[in-house]
C-alpha positions, 0 to 999 in steps of 0.5 A, a space after each residue: 500500500 502507498 498512501 499519498 500526502 504532499 510535494 517534494 520537500 514536505 513529502 520527504 519530511 512526512 515520509 521520515 515521520 511515518 517511520 516513527 509512527 506510534 503503534 496504537 492509533 491516537 483515538 482523539 479522546 485528548 484531541 488531534 487523533 490520527 488518520 487511519 485506513 481501513 479496508 474490509 469485506 464480510 470476512 475480515 478487515 485490515 486497519 493501519 495507523 497512518 502516523 499523521 495527526 489531524 493537525 499535522 495533516 492540515 499543516 501539510 496542506 499549507 506547504 507549497 505545492 499539491 499534496 502527494 506522498 506515498 507509503 509502501 505496503 506492509 506484510 500484514 496488508 499483503 497477507 490480508 489481500 492474499 486471503 480476499 476471494 473477491 477484491 470487488 467486494 472490498 470497501 475502504 475508508 480513511 478516518 480521523 477523530 477528535 472529541 476533545 471540546 469541539 469535535 473534528 471528524 475527518 472522512 473520505 466521502 462520496 456525496 454530502 448528506 442532505 440535509 446536513 447533520 446536526 452537531 449531536 448526530 455528528 458527535 455520535 458518529 465521532 464517538 462511534 469512530 473513536 470506539 472503533 479505534 479503541 477496539 483496533 488498539 486492543 488488537 494492534 499490539 506493537 505493530 502499526 497495522 492489524 488484520 482481523 476476522 469478522 468476529 473481532 470488535 476491531 472488524 471495520 465492517 461492523 454496523 457501528 463503524 463501517 461506511 456510515 457509523 451506524 447511519 449517523 454520518 448520513 452518507 457513505 465514506 467508503 470507496 471500492 477498488 473501482 476508485 482507482 484514479 484521481 479522477 474517480 477518487 473519493 473526496 476528503 473532508 473535515 466535519 466540525 461540531 460544537 461540544 454541545 447543542 444541535 446546530 448544523 455541523 460544518 462540512 469543509 472539503 479539503 482543497 490544495 489547489 484542487 480537491 484532495 482525493 483519495 483513491 486506490 491504485 492496485 495495492 497503493 492508497 493515495 490521498 492527493 491533490 495532484 494527478 500523478 505524471 506518467 513516470 519516464 522509463 528511467 523512473 520505472 528502473 529506479 522503482 524496480 530497483 527498490 528506491 520507490 517514491 523517495 528515489 523518484 522525489 530525489 530525481 525530481 529535485 536533481 532535475 529542478 
């Protein structure tokens, strides 16, 4: 899996940070929770702590250039995919939550609910997502990711979480393997809700020059506001040599 976030200089910094990610997902109970990726079917699911808090993600958006960074697949994800009988049945999302004082809930999305949900409903959706992160943390141990069966409390397909947090989101936050390019990717947004009251929540799609999109490309996951250029032949050679995106970024720096 690759997960994409930002430009050359920012990407190098964030890739380095990712290697030091905490094993457990920050569930946002003390504010500023971590982004985490989930993919599931009826039999099981895989969840990974992406190693970036809400604040660090939003700070990355302020760096010059469009957001576009990558991670390689880990062994747990590869093993999970190898056991999937029908990849077309898979659903996936990206979520982060902050339930300290004013609530923040980050979600991939297809279309927004109509009418928009009120603060009390958003708070319930956020609490459901936080409870799911806690269940994952009970399973994840010292790893950064975990794969579980559908009987586990950490199964991403359970009703209280999956693609709509038991319906409290009011929309589906899930993608499929058909969301395999920037053009047909999911949007990514922040939903804000006050700690009390029932005013309408504030929905803010992320934009970085253009809309931030999430999409799967093979076994790679991207969260990007840049449509990737087709690599030149020598770029493929570097990728095959195992240099990956860091080598590709270094090459682009040298060209500049």
